[in-house]
C-alpha positions as CSV (number, residue, x, y, z in Angstrom):
1,X,-110.3,43.0,-211.2
2,X,-112.4,45.6,-213.3
3,X,-115.8,44.2,-214.5
4,X,-116.1,43.6,-218.1
5,X,-117.8,46.7,-219.6
6,X,-120.1,47.6,-222.3
7,X,-121.5,51.0,-223.7
8,X,-125.1,51.0,-222.8
9,X,-125.7,53.1,-226.1
10,X,-125.0,49.7,-227.9
11,X,-127.3,47.6,-225.9
12,X,-129.7,45.6,-227.6
13,X,-133.4,47.0,-228.1
14,X,-135.1,43.9,-229.3
15,X,-136.9,42.1,-226.5
16,X,-140.2,42.0,-228.2
17,X,-139.2,42.4,-231.8
18,X,-136.4,41.4,-234.1
19,X,-133.6,44.1,-234.7
20,X,-131.0,42.8,-237.1
21,X,-128.9,45.6,-236.9
22,X,-129.1,45.8,-232.9
23,X,-127.9,41.9,-233.0
24,X,-124.9,42.3,-235.1
25,X,-124.0,45.9,-233.7
26,X,-123.8,44.3,-230.1
27,X,-122.6,40.8,-231.0
28,X,-120.3,41.1,-234.0
29,X,-120.6,39.6,-237.3
30,X,-121.4,36.1,-238.0
31,X,-124.6,33.9,-237.7
32,X,-127.3,34.7,-234.7
33,X,-130.1,32.2,-234.4
34,X,-133.0,33.4,-231.8
35,X,-135.6,31.4,-230.1
36,X,-138.9,32.9,-230.7
37,X,-141.6,31.9,-227.9
38,X,-145.0,30.9,-229.0
39,X,-147.7,32.7,-227.5
40,X,-148.9,29.6,-225.4
41,X,-145.2,29.0,-224.3
42,X,-144.8,29.5,-220.6
43,X,-141.7,30.1,-218.2
44,X,-139.6,32.4,-217.0
45,X,-137.7,32.8,-220.5
46,X,-139.8,35.4,-222.1
47,X,-142.9,36.3,-219.8
48,X,-143.0,39.9,-218.9
49,X,-143.8,41.7,-215.9
50,X,-147.4,41.0,-214.7
51,X,-147.5,37.6,-216.2
52,X,-148.3,38.4,-219.8
53,X,-146.5,36.4,-222.6
54,X,-146.5,38.2,-226.0
55,X,-146.3,36.2,-229.3
56,X,-142.9,36.4,-230.9
57,X,-141.2,37.2,-227.8
58,X,-137.5,36.0,-227.5
59,X,-136.4,33.6,-225.2
60,X,-132.7,32.9,-226.0
61,X,-130.3,33.3,-228.9
62,X,-127.1,32.2,-230.1
63,X,-124.3,33.8,-231.9
64,X,-121.3,32.3,-234.0
65,X,-118.6,34.7,-234.4
66,X,-116.1,35.5,-237.2
67,X,-113.5,33.7,-235.3
68,X,-115.7,30.6,-234.9
69,X,-116.4,31.2,-231.3
70,X,-119.9,30.2,-230.0
71,X,-121.7,32.2,-227.4
72,X,-125.1,31.6,-226.0
73,X,-127.1,34.1,-224.0
74,X,-130.0,33.7,-221.6
75,X,-131.7,35.6,-218.7
76,X,-131.2,33.1,-216.2
77,X,-128.5,33.5,-213.4
78,X,-126.1,31.0,-212.0
79,X,-126.5,31.1,-208.4
80,X,-124.6,27.8,-207.2
81,X,-127.1,25.4,-209.0
82,X,-124.8,24.6,-211.9
83,X,-127.1,25.5,-214.6
84,X,-124.4,27.0,-216.7
85,X,-122.9,23.7,-216.9
86,X,-126.3,22.0,-218.0
87,X,-127.0,24.8,-220.5
88,X,-123.8,24.6,-222.0
89,X,-124.0,21.0,-222.5
90,X,-127.2,21.6,-224.1
91,X,-125.5,23.7,-226.8
92,X,-122.6,21.7,-227.1
93,X,-124.7,18.6,-227.9
94,X,-126.9,20.0,-230.6
95,X,-123.7,21.9,-232.3
96,X,-121.5,18.7,-232.0
97,X,-118.8,20.4,-230.4
98,X,-116.8,20.3,-227.2
99,X,-118.3,21.7,-224.0
100,X,-115.2,24.1,-223.8
101,X,-115.9,25.5,-227.0
102,X,-119.1,27.1,-225.8
103,X,-119.2,30.2,-223.7
104,X,-122.6,31.3,-222.1
105,X,-123.4,34.6,-221.3
106,X,-126.2,34.8,-218.2
107,X,-128.0,37.5,-216.6
108,X,-126.9,40.8,-218.0
109,X,-129.7,42.9,-219.0
110,X,-128.0,44.5,-221.7
111,X,-127.0,41.4,-223.3
112,X,-129.7,38.7,-222.9
113,X,-133.4,38.4,-223.5
114,X,-135.7,39.3,-220.8
115,X,-136.4,36.7,-218.2
116,X,-138.5,36.6,-215.2
117,X,-136.1,35.2,-213.1
118,X,-134.3,32.0,-211.7
119,X,-136.8,30.5,-209.5
120,X,-139.4,27.5,-209.4
121,X,-136.8,25.1,-210.8
122,X,-137.7,26.7,-214.1
123,X,-134.2,26.7,-215.6
124,X,-134.2,23.1,-217.0
125,X,-137.8,23.1,-218.4
126,X,-137.7,26.5,-219.7
127,X,-134.0,27.1,-221.1
128,X,-132.9,23.9,-221.9
129,X,-135.4,23.4,-224.7
130,X,-134.9,26.8,-226.0
131,X,-131.1,26.5,-226.1
132,X,-131.1,23.3,-227.7
133,X,-133.8,24.5,-230.2
134,X,-131.2,27.6,-231.2
135,X,-128.3,25.4,-231.3
136,X,-129.8,22.9,-233.4
137,X,-131.2,25.7,-235.9
138,X,-127.7,27.0,-236.1
139,X,-126.1,23.5,-237.0
140,X,-128.7,23.4,-239.9
141,X,-127.7,26.8,-240.8
142,X,-124.1,25.9,-240.9
143,X,-124.9,22.8,-243.1
144,X,-127.0,25.0,-245.4
145,X,-124.2,27.8,-246.0
146,X,-121.6,24.8,-245.8
147,X,-123.2,23.0,-248.7
148,X,-123.6,26.1,-250.7
149,X,-120.1,27.0,-250.5
150,X,-118.9,23.6,-251.5
151,X,-121.6,23.1,-254.1
152,X,-122.7,20.0,-252.2
153,X,-126.1,18.8,-251.2
154,X,-127.2,19.6,-247.4
155,X,-128.0,15.8,-246.9
156,X,-124.4,14.9,-247.3
157,X,-123.1,17.6,-244.9
158,X,-122.0,16.9,-241.3
159,X,-121.6,19.3,-238.7
160,X,-119.0,18.5,-235.8
161,X,-115.9,19.7,-233.8
162,X,-116.3,23.3,-235.3
163,X,-116.2,22.0,-239.0
164,X,-118.5,21.3,-241.9
165,X,-117.7,18.4,-244.0
166,X,-118.9,17.2,-247.3
167,X,-119.3,13.6,-246.9
168,X,-119.1,13.0,-250.5
169,X,-116.2,15.0,-251.7
170,X,-114.3,14.9,-248.2
171,X,-114.1,18.7,-248.4
172,X,-114.7,20.8,-245.3
173,X,-114.8,24.4,-243.8
174,X,-114.3,25.6,-240.4
175,X,-117.2,27.4,-238.7
176,X,-115.2,30.8,-238.7
177,X,-114.8,30.3,-242.6
178,X,-118.4,30.1,-243.5
179,X,-119.7,32.8,-241.0
180,X,-116.8,35.5,-242.0
181,X,-118.5,38.6,-242.7
182,X,-121.9,37.2,-242.5
183,X,-125.0,38.9,-240.9
184,X,-127.4,35.9,-241.1
185,X,-130.0,35.8,-238.7
186,X,-132.2,32.9,-238.2
187,X,-135.3,32.3,-235.9
188,X,-136.4,29.1,-234.2
189,X,-140.0,28.7,-233.0
190,X,-141.5,26.0,-230.9
191,X,-143.3,24.5,-233.8
192,X,-140.2,24.8,-236.5
193,X,-138.5,21.9,-237.2
194,X,-135.3,22.0,-235.2
195,X,-133.7,18.7,-235.7
196,X,-133.2,18.2,-232.0
197,X,-130.8,15.0,-230.9
198,X,-132.9,12.3,-229.8
199,X,-131.9,11.2,-225.9
200,X,-131.0,7.6,-227.3
201,X,-128.3,9.4,-229.3
202,X,-126.8,12.0,-226.6
203,X,-123.2,11.9,-226.3
204,X,-122.9,15.3,-224.2
205,X,-126.3,15.6,-222.5
206,X,-126.8,12.9,-220.0
207,X,-123.2,12.6,-218.9
208,X,-121.3,13.8,-216.1
209,X,-119.5,17.0,-217.2
210,X,-117.3,18.7,-214.8
211,X,-118.6,22.1,-213.5
212,X,-117.9,25.1,-216.2
213,X,-115.3,27.2,-214.8
214,X,-115.1,25.1,-211.7
215,X,-111.2,25.5,-211.2
216,X,-111.9,29.4,-210.6
217,X,-114.2,28.7,-208.0
218,X,-111.9,26.4,-206.1
219,X,-108.9,28.5,-206.4
220,X,-110.5,31.7,-205.8
221,X,-110.0,33.2,-209.2
222,X,-113.8,33.7,-209.7
223,X,-114.8,37.4,-208.5
224,X,-117.9,37.7,-206.8
225,X,-120.0,40.9,-206.4
226,X,-117.8,41.8,-203.2
227,X,-114.4,41.3,-205.1
228,X,-115.5,43.5,-207.7
229,X,-113.3,46.9,-208.2
230,X,-113.9,50.1,-209.9
231,X,-111.5,53.2,-210.6
232,X,-112.5,55.5,-208.0
233,X,-115.0,53.3,-206.0
234,X,-115.4,53.6,-202.5
235,X,-117.2,51.4,-199.8
236,X,-120.7,52.5,-198.3
237,X,-122.8,51.7,-195.3
238,X,-126.3,51.8,-194.5
239,X,-128.1,52.9,-191.2
240,X,-130.3,50.2,-190.0
241,X,-133.4,50.5,-187.8
242,X,-132.9,49.0,-184.3
243,X,-136.2,47.1,-184.9
244,X,-139.1,46.2,-187.5
245,X,-141.3,49.2,-188.0
246,X,-139.2,51.9,-186.4
247,X,-139.2,55.3,-188.1
248,X,-136.0,57.4,-188.5
249,X,-136.4,60.9,-187.1
250,X,-132.9,62.4,-187.0
251,X,-129.5,61.6,-189.0
252,X,-127.5,64.7,-188.8
253,X,-123.7,63.4,-188.8
254,X,-121.3,65.0,-191.4
255,X,-121.4,63.2,-194.7
256,X,-124.6,61.6,-194.1
257,X,-126.8,60.7,-197.2
258,X,-130.7,60.8,-196.4
259,X,-133.6,60.2,-198.3
260,X,-136.6,59.5,-196.1
261,X,-136.2,56.5,-193.9
262,X,-132.9,55.8,-195.8
263,X,-129.4,57.0,-194.4
264,X,-126.1,56.1,-195.5
265,X,-122.5,57.1,-195.8
266,X,-119.5,56.7,-197.7
267,X,-115.9,55.9,-196.7
268,X,-117.3,55.3,-193.0
269,X,-119.4,53.1,-190.7
270,X,-123.0,53.3,-190.1
271,X,-122.1,53.6,-186.5
272,X,-120.8,57.2,-187.1
273,X,-124.2,58.2,-187.9
274,X,-126.1,59.9,-184.9
275,X,-129.6,59.0,-185.5
276,X,-132.8,58.7,-183.4
277,X,-135.7,56.5,-184.0
278,X,-139.3,56.3,-183.2
279,X,-140.0,52.4,-182.3
280,X,-143.1,50.7,-183.3
281,X,-143.8,48.1,-180.4
282,X,-144.9,44.6,-181.4
283,X,-146.7,42.1,-179.4
284,X,-145.8,38.9,-181.7
285,X,-143.1,36.4,-180.6
286,X,-141.5,33.3,-181.7
287,X,-144.1,31.5,-179.1
288,X,-147.3,33.3,-179.7
289,X,-146.9,33.8,-183.3
290,X,-149.0,30.5,-184.3
291,X,-152.0,31.9,-182.4
292,X,-151.5,35.0,-184.6
293,X,-151.9,33.0,-187.5
294,X,-155.0,31.7,-186.9
295,X,-156.6,34.7,-185.3
296,X,-155.9,36.7,-188.5
297,X,-156.7,33.9,-191.3
298,X,-158.4,34.5,-194.2
299,X,-159.2,31.7,-196.9
300,X,-157.3,32.2,-199.9
301,X,-156.3,29.3,-202.1
302,X,-158.3,26.0,-202.0
303,X,-159.6,22.8,-203.3
304,X,-162.4,20.7,-202.9
305,X,-163.6,17.1,-203.9
306,X,-166.5,14.9,-203.0
307,X,-168.1,15.6,-199.4
308,X,-165.5,16.0,-196.8
309,X,-168.4,15.5,-193.8
310,X,-169.5,12.1,-195.7
311,X,-166.0,10.7,-195.8
312,X,-165.5,11.5,-192.3
313,X,-168.5,9.5,-191.3
314,X,-167.5,6.5,-193.4
315,X,-164.2,6.2,-191.7
316,X,-163.2,3.7,-188.9
317,X,-160.7,5.9,-187.8
318,X,-160.5,9.7,-187.6
319,X,-157.0,11.5,-186.9
320,X,-156.7,15.1,-186.3
321,X,-153.4,16.8,-185.6
322,X,-151.6,20.4,-185.8
323,X,-148.0,20.8,-187.1
324,X,-146.0,23.9,-186.8
325,X,-143.3,25.2,-188.9
326,X,-140.8,27.9,-187.9
327,X,-139.5,31.1,-189.7
328,X,-136.0,30.3,-191.0
329,X,-133.4,32.1,-192.6
330,X,-131.7,31.7,-196.0
331,X,-128.2,31.8,-194.9
332,X,-126.6,32.3,-198.4
333,X,-123.1,31.7,-198.6
334,X,-122.5,35.3,-200.1
335,X,-124.6,37.8,-198.3
336,X,-126.5,40.8,-200.6
337,X,-123.8,43.0,-202.3
338,X,-123.8,45.5,-205.0
339,X,-121.5,47.8,-206.8
340,X,-123.2,50.7,-208.4
341,X,-122.1,53.4,-211.1
342,X,-123.8,56.3,-212.6
343,X,-122.2,57.6,-215.9
344,X,-123.7,59.9,-218.4
345,X,-127.0,59.6,-216.8
346,X,-127.0,56.0,-216.9
347,X,-126.8,53.4,-214.1
348,X,-125.0,50.2,-214.0
349,X,-125.3,48.0,-211.1
350,X,-123.3,44.6,-210.5
351,X,-125.1,42.5,-208.2
352,X,-126.1,38.9,-206.9
353,X,-129.7,38.4,-207.7
354,X,-132.0,35.7,-208.9
355,X,-134.1,38.4,-210.9
356,X,-131.9,40.8,-212.7
357,X,-134.7,42.2,-214.6
358,X,-136.8,42.6,-211.7
359,X,-133.9,44.6,-210.1
360,X,-133.5,46.8,-212.9
361,X,-137.5,47.6,-212.9
362,X,-137.0,48.4,-209.2
363,X,-134.1,50.7,-209.9
364,X,-135.8,52.4,-212.6
365,X,-138.8,53.0,-210.4
366,X,-136.6,54.1,-207.3
367,X,-134.6,56.8,-209.5
368,X,-137.5,57.8,-211.7
369,X,-135.6,57.0,-215.1
370,X,-136.4,54.8,-218.1
371,X,-135.6,51.1,-217.9
372,X,-133.4,51.6,-220.8
373,X,-130.9,53.8,-218.8
374,X,-130.5,50.9,-216.5
375,X,-128.3,48.0,-216.6
376,X,-128.0,45.1,-214.2
377,X,-125.0,42.3,-214.4
378,X,-125.2,39.2,-212.2
379,X,-121.9,37.6,-211.7
380,X,-122.2,33.9,-210.7
381,X,-123.4,34.2,-207.2
382,X,-122.8,32.6,-204.2
383,X,-126.3,30.9,-203.4
384,X,-129.5,32.4,-203.1
385,X,-131.9,29.6,-202.2
386,X,-135.0,32.0,-203.2
387,X,-133.8,34.7,-201.1
388,X,-132.5,37.2,-203.6
389,X,-135.3,37.8,-205.4
390,X,-135.3,41.8,-204.4
391,X,-132.7,44.5,-205.0
392,X,-132.3,46.2,-201.8
393,X,-128.5,46.2,-202.0
394,X,-128.6,47.4,-205.7
395,X,-130.9,50.4,-204.6
396,X,-128.8,51.3,-201.6
397,X,-125.4,51.3,-203.5
398,X,-127.0,53.1,-206.5
399,X,-128.4,55.9,-203.9
400,X,-125.2,56.2,-202.5
401,X,-123.2,56.5,-205.6
402,X,-125.7,59.2,-207.2
403,X,-125.1,61.3,-204.1
404,X,-121.4,60.9,-203.9
405,X,-120.6,61.1,-207.6
406,X,-118.4,58.0,-207.8
407,X,-119.0,54.3,-207.8
408,X,-119.9,52.6,-204.5
409,X,-119.9,49.2,-203.3
410,X,-122.4,47.9,-200.5
411,X,-121.9,44.5,-198.8
412,X,-124.2,43.6,-196.3
413,X,-122.8,42.0,-192.7
414,X,-124.0,38.6,-191.9
415,X,-126.0,40.3,-189.4
416,X,-127.9,42.4,-191.8
417,X,-128.6,39.5,-194.0
418,X,-130.0,37.8,-191.2
419,X,-132.3,40.9,-190.1
420,X,-133.3,42.6,-193.2
421,X,-133.4,40.0,-195.7
422,X,-136.9,38.3,-195.8
423,X,-137.5,34.7,-194.3
424,X,-139.2,31.5,-195.1
425,X,-142.7,31.9,-193.5
426,X,-143.5,30.1,-190.7
427,X,-147.0,28.4,-190.1
428,X,-149.6,26.1,-188.6
429,X,-151.1,23.5,-190.6
430,X,-154.1,21.5,-189.5
431,X,-154.9,18.0,-190.8
432,X,-157.9,15.7,-190.1
433,X,-158.1,12.4,-192.0
434,X,-160.7,9.7,-192.2
435,X,-159.3,5.7,-192.7
436,X,-161.0,2.6,-193.1
437,X,-160.1,-0.5,-191.1
438,X,-158.4,-1.9,-194.3
439,X,-156.3,1.0,-194.6
440,X,-158.4,2.9,-197.2
441,X,-158.4,6.7,-197.0
442,X,-161.8,8.4,-197.0
443,X,-161.4,12.0,-196.0
444,X,-158.7,14.4,-195.9
445,X,-159.0,18.0,-194.6
446,X,-155.8,19.9,-194.9
447,X,-155.6,23.8,-193.7
448,X,-152.5,25.8,-193.9
449,X,-152.1,28.8,-192.2
450,X,-149.3,31.6,-193.4
451,X,-146.7,29.2,-195.0
452,X,-148.2,28.9,-198.6
453,X,-149.8,26.8,-201.1
454,X,-147.0,25.2,-202.7
455,X,-147.2,21.5,-202.8
456,X,-150.6,21.9,-201.2
457,X,-152.2,19.3,-203.0
458,X,-152.0,15.6,-202.0
459,X,-151.1,12.9,-204.9
460,X,-152.8,10.1,-202.5
461,X,-156.2,9.0,-203.3
462,X,-159.0,10.4,-201.3
463,X,-162.3,10.5,-202.6
464,X,-163.4,13.5,-200.2
465,X,-160.6,16.3,-199.7
466,X,-161.0,19.7,-198.6
467,X,-157.5,21.5,-199.0
468,X,-157.1,25.5,-198.0
469,X,-154.4,27.8,-197.9
470,X,-155.1,30.7,-195.4
471,X,-153.4,34.0,-195.8
472,X,-152.6,35.5,-192.7
473,X,-150.8,38.5,-191.0
474,X,-146.9,38.0,-190.5
475,X,-145.0,40.1,-188.1
476,X,-141.8,39.4,-190.0
477,X,-140.8,40.0,-193.5
478,X,-141.3,36.7,-195.4
479,X,-140.5,35.5,-199.0
480,X,-139.7,32.7,-201.1
481,X,-137.4,29.8,-200.1
482,X,-136.2,26.7,-201.7
483,X,-139.1,24.6,-202.2
484,X,-141.3,27.5,-201.1
485,X,-144.1,26.0,-198.7
486,X,-143.9,22.6,-200.2
487,X,-141.5,21.6,-197.3
488,X,-144.2,22.7,-194.8
489,X,-147.1,21.0,-196.6
490,X,-145.1,17.8,-197.2
491,X,-143.9,17.8,-193.6
492,X,-147.3,18.0,-192.2
493,X,-148.9,15.4,-195.0
494,X,-145.9,12.9,-194.8
495,X,-145.9,12.7,-191.0
496,X,-150.0,12.7,-190.8
497,X,-149.8,9.5,-193.5
498,X,-148.0,7.9,-190.8
499,X,-150.4,8.7,-188.2
500,X,-153.1,7.7,-190.3
501,X,-151.3,4.3,-191.0
502,X,-151.4,3.7,-187.1
503,X,-150.0,1.0,-185.3
504,X,-151.4,-2.0,-187.5
505,X,-150.2,-1.1,-190.9
506,X,-146.7,-0.4,-192.5
507,X,-146.2,3.2,-193.2
508,X,-144.8,2.4,-196.8
509,X,-147.7,-0.2,-197.6
510,X,-150.2,2.3,-196.3
511,X,-148.7,5.1,-198.8
512,X,-148.8,2.5,-201.8
513,X,-152.2,1.0,-200.8
514,X,-153.5,4.7,-201.4
515,X,-151.3,5.7,-204.1
516,X,-151.7,5.3,-207.9
517,X,-149.4,7.8,-209.5
518,X,-146.8,5.8,-211.0
519,X,-144.0,7.9,-210.7
520,X,-144.3,8.7,-207.0
521,X,-144.9,5.2,-206.6
522,X,-141.7,4.4,-208.6
523,X,-139.3,6.7,-206.1
524,X,-141.1,5.3,-203.1
525,X,-140.5,1.6,-204.3
526,X,-136.8,2.2,-205.4
527,X,-135.7,3.8,-202.4
528,X,-137.0,1.4,-200.2
529,X,-135.4,-1.2,-202.1
530,X,-132.2,0.5,-202.0
531,X,-132.7,1.1,-198.0
532,X,-133.7,-2.3,-197.3
533,X,-137.1,-1.1,-195.7
534,X,-138.2,-3.2,-193.1
535,X,-134.8,-4.3,-191.8
536,X,-134.5,-1.5,-189.7
537,X,-136.6,-0.8,-186.7
538,X,-135.5,3.4,-186.4
539,X,-136.4,4.4,-189.7
540,X,-138.7,6.5,-191.4
541,X,-139.7,7.1,-194.8
542,X,-141.7,10.1,-196.8
543,X,-142.2,11.1,-200.3
544,X,-143.4,13.9,-202.2
545,X,-144.0,15.4,-205.5
546,X,-143.2,19.2,-206.6
547,X,-141.7,21.3,-209.6
548,X,-142.1,18.4,-211.8
549,X,-139.8,16.2,-209.5
550,X,-140.7,13.2,-207.4
551,X,-138.7,12.4,-204.5
552,X,-138.5,9.7,-201.7
553,X,-136.3,9.9,-198.6
554,X,-135.8,6.9,-196.1
555,X,-133.7,7.6,-193.2
556,X,-132.4,5.4,-190.0
557,X,-131.8,7.4,-186.9
558,X,-130.1,6.7,-183.3
559,X,-131.9,8.7,-180.6
560,X,-132.2,8.5,-176.7
561,X,-135.7,8.4,-175.2
562,X,-135.2,12.0,-173.8
563,X,-134.5,13.3,-177.5
564,X,-130.9,13.9,-176.6
565,X,-127.9,12.3,-178.5
566,X,-129.6,12.2,-181.9
567,X,-127.7,11.1,-184.8
568,X,-128.8,10.6,-188.3
569,X,-127.2,7.3,-189.5
570,X,-128.2,6.8,-192.8
571,X,-130.1,8.6,-195.9
572,X,-131.4,7.1,-199.0
573,X,-133.0,9.5,-201.3
574,X,-134.7,8.6,-204.6
575,X,-135.2,11.0,-207.1
576,X,-136.9,11.4,-210.7
577,X,-137.3,14.5,-212.7
578,X,-137.7,13.2,-216.5
579,X,-134.3,13.0,-218.4
580,X,-131.2,13.3,-216.5
581,X,-128.8,16.2,-218.2
582,X,-125.9,15.8,-215.8
583,X,-126.0,12.9,-213.2
584,X,-123.0,14.2,-211.0
585,X,-124.8,17.5,-210.9
586,X,-128.2,16.0,-209.9
587,X,-126.8,14.0,-207.3
588,X,-125.1,17.2,-206.0
589,X,-128.7,19.0,-206.1
590,X,-130.1,16.0,-204.5
591,X,-127.7,15.6,-201.7
592,X,-127.5,19.3,-201.3
593,X,-131.0,19.6,-200.9
594,X,-131.0,17.0,-198.0
595,X,-128.2,18.5,-196.2
596,X,-129.9,22.0,-196.4
597,X,-133.2,20.5,-195.2
598,X,-131.5,19.1,-192.1
599,X,-131.1,22.6,-190.8
600,X,-134.9,23.2,-191.0
601,X,-135.9,19.8,-189.9
602,X,-133.7,19.7,-186.5
603,X,-132.6,23.0,-185.6
604,X,-132.9,26.1,-187.5
605,X,-135.5,28.5,-186.1
606,X,-135.7,32.4,-186.1
607,X,-136.2,33.8,-182.5
608,X,-137.8,37.4,-182.0
609,X,-139.8,39.6,-179.9
610,X,-140.8,43.2,-180.1
611,X,-139.9,43.5,-183.8
612,X,-136.2,42.4,-183.1
613,X,-134.5,39.3,-184.2
614,X,-132.8,37.4,-180.7
615,X,-130.4,35.3,-183.1
616,X,-129.2,37.1,-186.1
617,X,-125.8,35.4,-186.3
618,X,-124.1,32.1,-186.9
619,X,-123.1,32.1,-183.2
620,X,-127.0,31.8,-182.2
621,X,-128.5,30.3,-185.3
622,X,-127.4,26.9,-186.3
623,X,-127.0,25.5,-189.5
624,X,-126.2,22.0,-190.4
625,X,-122.3,21.3,-189.8
626,X,-120.1,18.5,-190.4
627,X,-120.9,16.8,-187.5
628,X,-124.6,16.5,-188.0
629,X,-124.0,14.8,-191.4
630,X,-125.5,11.5,-192.0
631,X,-123.3,8.4,-191.8
632,X,-124.0,8.1,-195.4
633,X,-126.3,9.6,-198.1
634,X,-127.3,7.2,-201.0
635,X,-128.8,8.8,-204.1
636,X,-130.9,6.6,-206.2
637,X,-131.8,8.5,-209.6
638,X,-134.1,7.6,-212.0
639,X,-133.4,8.6,-215.7
640,X,-136.7,9.1,-217.6
641,X,-135.4,9.9,-221.1
642,X,-139.0,9.5,-222.4
643,X,-139.8,12.6,-220.3
644,X,-138.4,16.2,-220.6
645,X,-136.1,17.5,-218.0
646,X,-137.4,19.1,-214.8
647,X,-135.6,21.2,-212.4
648,X,-134.1,19.6,-209.4
649,X,-133.1,22.5,-207.1
650,X,-136.1,22.6,-204.9
651,X,-138.0,19.1,-204.8
652,X,-135.3,17.1,-202.9
653,X,-135.5,19.3,-199.8
654,X,-139.1,18.4,-199.1
655,X,-138.9,14.8,-197.7
656,X,-135.9,15.0,-195.2
657,X,-137.8,16.4,-192.4
658,X,-141.0,14.2,-192.2
659,X,-138.7,11.0,-192.9
660,X,-136.7,11.9,-189.6
661,X,-140.0,12.9,-187.5
662,X,-141.1,9.3,-188.5
663,X,-138.4,7.6,-187.8
664,X,-137.8,9.3,-184.3
665,X,-141.4,7.9,-183.6
666,X,-140.8,4.5,-184.7
667,X,-137.5,4.6,-182.6
668,X,-138.8,6.0,-179.2
669,X,-142.5,6.4,-179.7
670,X,-142.5,10.0,-179.3
671,X,-144.3,12.2,-182.4
672,X,-142.6,15.2,-183.2
673,X,-145.1,17.6,-185.2
674,X,-143.3,20.8,-184.9
675,X,-140.2,22.2,-187.1
676,X,-137.6,22.5,-186.0
677,X,-137.6,18.8,-184.2
678,X,-134.7,19.3,-182.0
679,X,-134.0,22.9,-181.4
680,X,-130.5,23.1,-180.4
681,X,-130.2,26.6,-179.3
682,X,-132.2,27.7,-176.3
683,X,-134.4,30.6,-176.7
684,X,-133.6,33.7,-174.6
């Protein structure tokens, strides 16, 4: 299959100012409605590099063509989270058309507005309102034009199913008839009256619409980057260092393409390159890295409230514990891949990334060319989990293609993906709390070393708090992962809450006693009710908040006293993220987060020494398998249509690990404070 092509000379030039000619030159005649971001609007839709938002920046747009076709455009990428379906639902809802009447163009830097990236569960809170806004504005524009054509009043016009109808005369016009030969451009800003459909009248939003293009993914018709073919394209391979920090000294085989420490080859294997390296010995290992975190710590993000020393003095009991979190890998279903083509001194790259505009900038910088000569296209990608923010494969393919003078495809092996992609940070978390005899928290002293500051603050009511994130040295490359550090911070916090409850107070009762936040209380109470909390001895519970979502997870386990023969018998997870856009897709996100979280909770851990990973393959790095699945997973979804929709890709993962740890303690009396809880592969 040859990828869809556009000439870059026709690419839009209007990321920061409206250019009517550019819109219609690129998109064709008809109606165009653009969403303008106000200066105070946040989010990835229109934020420029460096984090500075400009007034009148474009967030999304929608085109109704002369044939009546409806195409919406967004800079967000589809990496398996089913954002495409939810955003299509938004457009279909406001234009009163079937879902299959809407096409969504995503993550093509020549066709879509600038977007900082697909991360942080921001697609729903950022892009859903923008696309609803442009679709509602387009509906109003169609009604106005229809009324003008039919000599009717706009108030009497109805829009639906591709038609505009006059309810008085009965006359009607197709969308295609109204937009024929037009070059109408309308803007929709945050403050403009967009006539959005209220949630109580939703007919498409809030319903379980099947995945857009789902059949193509099931049948194999969808083309991932590794499936793409261009005329004359060749395969490329890149020479990898034997360990972190090693410097390339020689690489002198025939056909080798060399640029500093980079060496690659086309139509060959990296093993064909004769190379010598200068190693950089390293002392950090998977066993001693936690001490390294402490030894190199510096205080970074912090929050204080009250007086921690006074709070500890006021306590009847003081509890101090240390929790450890291992480095883990993203293990995306689709390893990194890129196809690069140079043509007329312009570069086009097809790659799977969560940050197409970020990769575009990386490419422009790497080859010292203007960004308007670079185009990045992201086909729907086989997962990212926060691990595909950077453009290594794109730069590698482009470098080889430039030297070879023909298109080049680079596909990372699974071992390359493990070794040279970044990891979820390891970390150490130290917590000390003070508790009165009646179960009231008096003090909370929380220190995270290296993992990160996402999910760092607590929602529990503690009058005296000190919460710090300490930046440290890391011997391994680390970066974003689903939920970021919220998984580590929730693990430490929610296990410690059970420890603070002690033997005399029920863990759920203790949480609720020290919690006023109504949304977190609601998910805890609804989950406990569904689970039948108090009826099962070998059970644990945990809750949390992150990225606008609230989660609670209750589990029942079976385990021997020697930590063998573990089985997760049942999971109940409650989740609330505002108004539900697609209940089936949300349930998939919630349960998928729980399943992925099982790996980091139970057995995932990167093993390393002297700058080398010891388990960079699935035969030595275990991810959850069918045999690890719980006997049942039950979701309790709370639909808050009175609240804006938040993202759901990250938050559901944060509570499964502490819930399991707490259940194991209640089952056999052993407190497990390190992730993974039950490492399955011996270190060697």
